[in-house]
C-alpha positions as CSV (number, residue, x, y, z in Angstrom):
1,M,-33.5,194.4,-36.6
2,A,-32.1,196.1,-33.5
3,E,-35.3,198.2,-33.2
4,G,-37.4,195.1,-33.3
5,Y,-35.4,193.3,-30.6
6,L,-35.1,196.4,-28.4
7,R,-38.9,196.8,-28.5
8,H,-39.4,193.1,-28.0
9,F,-37.2,192.8,-24.9
10,S,-38.1,196.1,-23.3
11,G,-41.8,195.9,-23.8
12,D,-43.4,199.0,-22.3
13,K,-40.4,199.9,-20.2
14,A,-38.7,201.9,-23.0
15,I,-39.5,204.1,-26.0
16,V,-37.4,202.9,-28.9
17,R,-36.7,205.0,-32.0
18,S,-34.7,203.8,-35.0
19,A,-33.0,205.8,-37.8
20,G,-30.0,205.6,-40.0
21,V,-27.7,208.1,-41.5
22,E,-29.5,207.3,-44.8
23,A,-33.0,206.0,-45.6
24,H,-33.0,202.7,-47.5
25,G,-36.3,201.2,-46.6
26,V,-36.8,198.1,-44.5
27,N,-35.1,195.1,-46.1
28,P,-37.6,192.3,-47.0
29,T,-35.0,189.7,-46.0
30,A,-34.6,191.3,-42.6
31,I,-38.4,191.2,-42.2
32,A,-38.4,187.5,-43.1
33,V,-35.7,186.4,-40.8
34,M,-37.1,188.4,-37.9
35,M,-40.5,186.9,-38.5
36,E,-38.8,183.5,-38.3
37,D,-37.9,184.4,-34.7
38,G,-41.4,185.8,-33.9
39,V,-40.6,189.5,-34.2
40,D,-42.6,191.4,-36.8
41,I,-40.8,194.4,-38.2
42,S,-42.9,194.7,-41.3
43,G,-44.5,197.9,-40.0
44,H,-41.2,199.6,-39.3
45,T,-40.1,202.6,-41.4
46,S,-36.8,203.8,-42.6
47,N,-36.1,207.1,-40.9
48,V,-33.1,209.5,-41.0
49,V,-31.3,210.3,-37.7
50,D,-31.7,214.1,-38.4
51,E,-35.4,213.7,-37.7
52,Y,-34.6,213.1,-34.0
53,L,-32.0,215.7,-33.2
54,S,-34.3,217.8,-31.2
55,Q,-35.3,214.9,-28.9
56,D,-33.7,213.9,-25.7
57,F,-32.5,210.3,-25.5
58,D,-30.9,208.3,-22.7
59,F,-29.0,206.2,-25.2
60,V,-28.0,206.4,-28.8
61,I,-26.9,203.1,-30.2
62,T,-25.0,202.7,-33.5
63,V,-24.8,199.3,-35.1
64,C,-22.2,199.8,-37.7
65,D,-18.9,201.7,-38.0
66,N,-20.2,203.9,-40.8
67,A,-23.2,205.0,-38.7
68,K,-20.9,205.7,-35.7
69,E,-18.6,207.9,-37.8
70,R,-21.5,209.8,-39.4
71,C,-23.9,210.0,-36.4
72,P,-24.5,213.5,-35.3
73,V,-24.0,214.5,-31.7
74,F,-27.2,214.5,-29.7
75,P,-27.7,217.3,-27.2
76,G,-28.4,216.4,-23.6
77,K,-27.4,213.4,-21.7
78,A,-27.5,210.7,-24.3
79,V,-24.9,207.9,-23.7
80,M,-23.4,206.7,-27.0
81,V,-23.2,202.9,-27.3
82,H,-21.6,201.3,-30.4
83,R,-21.5,197.8,-31.7
84,D,-20.4,197.0,-35.2
85,F,-22.4,194.2,-36.8
86,P,-21.8,192.7,-40.2
87,D,-24.1,194.2,-42.8
88,P,-26.2,191.3,-44.2
89,A,-27.5,193.6,-47.0
90,A,-24.1,193.3,-48.5
91,A,-24.3,189.5,-48.6
92,T,-24.0,187.8,-52.0
93,G,-24.4,184.3,-53.3
94,T,-27.4,181.9,-53.3
95,V,-30.7,182.8,-51.7
96,E,-29.8,180.4,-48.9
97,A,-26.4,181.9,-48.4
98,V,-27.9,185.4,-48.1
99,L,-30.5,184.1,-45.7
100,E,-27.8,182.5,-43.5
101,Q,-25.9,185.8,-43.4
102,F,-29.1,187.6,-42.3
103,R,-29.8,185.0,-39.7
104,A,-26.2,185.2,-38.3
105,T,-26.4,189.0,-38.0
106,R,-29.9,188.7,-36.5
107,D,-28.6,186.4,-33.9
108,L,-25.8,188.7,-33.0
109,I,-28.1,191.7,-32.8
110,K,-30.6,189.6,-30.7
111,A,-27.9,188.8,-28.1
112,F,-26.7,192.4,-28.0
113,C,-30.2,193.7,-27.5
114,R,-31.2,191.2,-24.9
115,N,-28.1,192.1,-22.9
116,F,-28.5,195.8,-23.4
117,V,-32.1,195.7,-22.1
118,S,-31.0,193.6,-19.2
119,Q,-28.3,196.0,-18.2
120,H,-29.9,199.3,-18.9
121,V,-33.7,199.0,-19.1
122,D,-34.6,196.3,-16.7
123,R,-32.6,197.9,-13.9
124,R,-34.5,201.1,-13.9
């Protein structure tokens, strides 16, 4: 979801890459709730962070404490940015309850990404 919003808000002003400490695939519920907000992430892939270790980044953003703890150190000038979001994939209950957790997390991520792009990308 963060990749989708970072791409959405930055447009052609930034190159956005996304990876996790493990590959789990793109969650179909995440795809659905992002589409509700007009952002299509259905073509995104699930990559592992080790694929990007040889690349230079301006920022490396982690979106959960587990990722922060397990994220390797990137060489170069990458500024580490961390924000822990609830993991909606861990939600249980009715279909509607799970959707609401995904939507709540989506909205938190959206606000973070909008602010991040405003502070770090738009000012370049």
